[in-house]
C-alpha positions in Angstrom: 13.8 -40.8 25.9 10.7 -42.5 25.9 8.0 -41.5 23.2 4.4 -40.6 24.4 1.7 -40.4 22.2 -0.6 -37.4 23.1 -3.4 -36.3 21.1 -4.3 -32.9 21.5 -8.5 -32.3 22.3 -8.9 -30.2 19.2 -10.6 -31.6 15.7 -8.8 -28.9 13.9 -5.1 -30.7 15.1 -4.5 -33.8 12.7 -0.8 -34.5 13.9 -0.3 -36.4 17.1 2.4 -35.6 19.4 5.1 -37.9 18.9 7.1 -37.1 22.2 8.8 -34.7 24.4 12.2 -33.1 23.9 14.3 -31.0 26.2 15.6 -28.1 24.3 18.0 -26.7 27.3 19.2 -27.9 30.3 17.6 -26.4 33.9 21.2 -26.8 35.8 23.0 -25.0 33.4 20.3 -22.1 33.2 20.7 -22.2 37.2 24.4 -21.8 37.4 24.1 -19.0 34.7 21.2 -17.3 37.3 23.3 -18.0 40.3 26.1 -16.4 38.8 24.3 -12.8 38.4 25.0 -10.0 40.7 21.8 -8.8 42.7 21.0 -5.5 41.1 22.1 -6.1 37.3 21.2 -7.7 34.3 17.9 -7.5 35.2 16.7 -8.1 31.8 19.1 -11.1 31.4 17.7 -12.7 35.2 14.2 -12.6 34.0 14.8 -14.6 30.9 16.5 -17.3 33.2 13.7 -17.2 35.8 11.0 -17.4 32.6 12.9 -20.3 31.4 13.3 -22.0 34.7 9.4 -21.9 35.2 8.2 -22.9 31.7 10.8 -25.8 32.2 12.7 -27.1 29.1 10.0 -29.7 27.4 8.7 -29.0 24.2 6.2 -31.3 21.7 8.1 -32.8 19.1 5.5 -33.5 16.7 5.4 -35.4 13.3 2.3 -36.9 11.1 0.7 -39.9 12.3 1.3 -42.0 8.9 1.9 -40.0 5.4 -0.6 -37.1 5.5 -2.4 -36.6 2.7 -1.1 -33.8 0.5 -3.6 -33.8 -2.5 -5.1 -30.9 -1.3 -1.4 -29.0 -1.3 -0.4 -30.5 -4.4 -3.5 -29.1 -6.6 -3.6 -25.6 -4.6 0.1 -25.2 -5.0 0.8 -26.8 -8.3 4.3 -25.1 -9.1 6.0 -26.3 -5.6 5.6 -30.0 -6.3 9.0 -31.0 -6.3 9.2 -29.2 -2.8 6.3 -31.2 -1.5 7.5 -34.4 -2.7 10.6 -33.9 -0.9 8.5 -33.5 2.1 6.5 -36.5 1.6 9.6 -38.7 1.8 11.4 -37.1 4.9 7.8 -37.9 6.2 8.2 -41.2 5.3 11.6 -42.0 6.8 10.2 -41.0 10.1 7.4 -43.4 10.4 7.3 -46.1 12.7 10.6 -45.0 14.7 10.7 -43.1 17.6 13.1 -40.8 14.9 11.7 -37.1 14.9 10.9 -35.6 11.5 14.3 -34.2 10.1 13.7 -32.5 6.9 17.0 -31.0 5.3 17.0 -27.0 5.3 15.4 -25.8 1.8 15.9 -22.9 -0.1 12.8 -21.3 -2.4 14.2 -19.7 -5.2 12.3 -17.5 -7.3 10.6 -14.5 -8.6 8.7 -12.4 -6.0 4.7 -12.9 -6.1 5.0 -16.4 -6.8 3.7 -17.6 -3.5 6.6 -18.9 -1.5 5.8 -17.4 1.6 2.7 -18.6 1.5 3.8 -22.2 0.8 6.1 -22.1 3.9 2.8 -21.4 5.9 0.8 -24.0 4.6 3.8 -26.7 5.2 3.5 -25.0 8.8 0.0 -26.2 9.1 0.5 -29.7 7.6 3.2 -30.6 10.2 1.3 -28.9 12.9 4.2 -27.1 14.6 3.6 -23.2 14.0 5.6 -20.8 11.9 8.2 -18.6 12.9 8.3 -15.6 10.1 12.3 -13.6 9.9 12.0 -11.1 7.2 15.9 -10.5 6.5 14.9 -7.4 3.5 13.7 -5.6 6.8 16.4 -6.5 9.3 20.1 -5.1 9.8 20.9 -6.4 13.0 23.4 -9.0 13.3 21.6 -10.8 16.2 18.4 -11.3 14.8 18.9 -14.8 15.3 21.2 -15.0 17.7 20.6 -12.7 19.9 22.4 -9.6 20.9 24.9 -9.7 24.5 23.0 -8.6 27.4 26.4 -6.0 27.5 24.5 -4.2 25.0 21.8 -1.7 26.0 18.2 -3.1 24.5 19.8 -6.0 23.7 17.6 -9.4 23.5 17.2 -12.6 22.5 17.3 -14.0 18.8 14.3 -15.4 17.0 15.8 -18.8 17.3 15.5 -18.8 21.3 12.2 -17.1 21.1 10.7 -19.8 19.0 12.1 -22.7 21.5 12.2 -21.0 24.8 8.9 -19.2 24.3 6.9 -21.6 22.0 5.6 -24.7 22.5 7.6 -27.1 20.0 11.3 -28.4 19.7 10.8 -28.4 16.0 9.1 -25.3 14.9 9.1 -24.3 10.9 11.3 -21.2 10.7 11.4 -19.4 7.8 14.2 -17.0 6.5 12.4 -14.9 3.9 14.2 -12.8 1.5 17.5 -14.7 2.7 19.2 -12.8 -0.3 18.8 -9.6 0.8 20.1 -9.7 4.3 22.7 -6.6 4.6 25.6 -7.3 6.4 28.4 -4.9 7.6 32.2 -5.2 8.5 31.0 -5.8 12.3 28.2 -8.5 12.1 27.2 -10.6 9.2 23.2 -11.3 9.7 23.5 -14.7 8.3 26.3 -15.9 10.8 24.6 -17.8 12.9 23.2 -19.9 9.8 26.7 -21.5 9.5 26.1 -23.4 12.5 22.1 -23.5 13.0 21.5 -25.2 9.1 23.9 -27.9 10.5 22.6 -31.1 12.3 25.3 -31.6 15.0 26.3 -28.1 15.7 22.7 -26.9 15.8 22.0 -29.2 18.6 24.2 -26.8 20.7 23.5 -23.5 19.7 24.2 -20.9 21.9 22.0 -17.9 21.6 24.5 -14.4 22.5 21.7 -13.2 25.1 21.4 -16.0 27.2 24.6 -17.9 26.9 23.1 -20.9 27.3 22.8 -24.1 25.1 19.8 -24.1 22.9 18.9 -27.8 21.6 17.9 -26.3 17.6 18.5 -29.3 16.0 14.8 -30.4 15.3 14.0 -26.8 13.8 12.7 -27.0 10.2 14.4 -24.5 8.3 12.9 -22.9 5.1 14.3 -19.9 3.5 13.3 -18.2 0.2 15.1 -15.5 -2.6 14.8 -14.3 -5.6 18.3 -14.5 -6.8 20.6 -17.0 -5.2 23.6 -14.9 -6.0 23.5 -13.1 -2.7 23.7 -16.0 -0.6 27.4 -17.1 0.5 28.3 -20.6 -0.7 28.5 -22.5 2.8 25.0 -21.5 3.4 24.2 -22.3 0.0 25.8 -25.8 0.2 24.0 -26.6 3.3 20.2 -26.6 1.7 18.4 -28.3 -0.8 17.6 -25.9 -3.5 14.2 -25.5 -5.2 14.1 -23.5 -8.2 10.2 -22.5 -8.0 8.7 -21.2 -11.3 5.7 -18.9 -11.8 2.6 -21.1 -12.3 1.1 -21.7 -15.7 -2.2 -20.4 -16.9 -3.5 -23.2 -16.2 -1.9 -24.0 -12.7 -2.9 -20.0 -12.0 -6.8 -20.6 -12.6 -6.2 -23.7 -10.4 -4.6 -21.6 -7.9 -7.2 -18.6 -7.8 -10.3 -21.0 -7.8 -9.1 -22.6 -4.8 -8.5 -19.4 -3.4 -12.0 -18.3 -3.7 -13.7 -21.2 -2.4 -11.6 -21.2 0.6 -12.0 -17.4 1.0 -15.9 -17.7 0.4 -15.8 -21.3 3.1 -14.2 -19.4 5.6 -16.6 -16.6 6.0 -20.7 -16.4 6.8 -21.2 -13.8 3.8 -19.6 -16.4 1.6 -23.2 -18.2 1.5 -24.1 -14.9 -0.9 -21.5 -15.8 -3.5 -22.1 -18.9 -6.2 -20.2 -21.7 -5.0 -18.0 -21.6 -8.1 -16.1 -18.5 -10.1 -17.2 -17.5 -13.3 -14.4 -18.0 -16.3 -14.0 -14.7 -17.0 -13.1 -13.9 -13.2 -10.6 -16.9 -13.1 -9.1 -15.5 -16.8 -8.5 -12.0 -15.3 -6.8 -13.6 -12.0 -4.7 -15.5 -14.4 -2.8 -11.9 -14.8 -2.2 -11.3 -11.0 0.5 -12.5 -9.5 -0.1 -16.0 -6.5 0.2 -13.3 -3.5 -2.1 -10.6 -4.7 -4.6 -13.1 -5.4 -6.4 -13.2 -2.1 -6.1 -9.2 -2.0 -7.8 -8.6 -5.4 -10.3 -11.2 -4.6 -11.1 -9.8 -1.5 -11.9 -6.3 -3.2 -14.0 -8.1 -6.1 -16.5 -9.9 -3.4 -16.9 -6.6 -1.5 -17.5 -5.0 -5.0 -19.9 -7.6 -5.8 -21.4 -7.6 -2.7 -22.2 -3.5 -3.2 -23.8 -4.5 -6.8 -26.1 -7.1 -4.9 -24.7 -9.7 -7.2 -24.0 -13.3 -6.4 -21.3 -13.8 -9.1 -17.8 -11.5 -9.2 -16.8 -10.4 -12.4 -13.8 -9.4 -13.9 -14.5 -5.9 -13.2 -15.1 -5.9 -9.8 -11.2 -6.9 -9.5 -9.1 -3.7 -8.5 -7.4 -2.2 -11.5 -3.5 -2.1 -11.8 -2.8 1.0 -9.1 -5.8 0.6 -6.9 -9.1 -0.7 -6.4 -12.2 0.1 -8.3 -13.8 3.2 -6.9 -17.3 3.1 -5.5 -19.8 5.7 -4.2 -21.8 4.0 -1.7 -24.7 1.5 -1.9 -26.2 1.0 -5.5 -30.0 1.4 -4.8 
């Protein structure tokens, strides 16, 4: 396949398009469509027609050169080992027609330390977007692989949606809290991963609803878990496992400082606040789990604004169990 460098016009998009890649074969879809009876399987017919209208070509992107990752290292200091692994894979894809291929990874660690946030930041870095599959709240075995069109209310799975409805041949798909997937005797919610996490078999993945081959070999897989004991060994063996520790107090202060600066910079009302957070605020935020920091800071910004102050104080943060009560503006 000929490689074409197509740089989008958006100034926010830092990664060039490396090439186009077909994620399905139109001829196969046409055959399936022709086999449908005229008055049956309306949903399946619409799916095939949508596929043909959109066509099989999707962007396959990769960084042009190893991207500057210093900011990620500083804002996610407890993910250094994972970032090192990503950087190695990016370096391998340079100066070649190969796409970016990252070994599926498991981020293993206690809740609240920023595993899902890291996945979102990585997707932003690579420029492919992210699809989140929360296994803790899903019991349906067809979530990833789709359900047979013979079932009422059947629909394609998340992998099909990401590739056929999305823009990219190599999206980031995050299987969140994979250890909490509930399986029953009828269907294993993780069953599709046995083939999807293997590069060779992922290239001919068949969604059970559409029943056509989809090339999922370029998907970048990130899974998260609190406890590896809930994950079958054959799936664990297909991934690089990274044990993520909670940030140290010094790392937590840096995470909080950068988050404060980011929130302030992203909002016009940020101009009313000091450029740097105070030491007392940072000390208080070291006691807050990373995933709770943004919510705590937003409460803090609001409470400080109510008091018409340009600096958040530790007392402005929500107390455990709820936000600091307020009774209108201070006169």
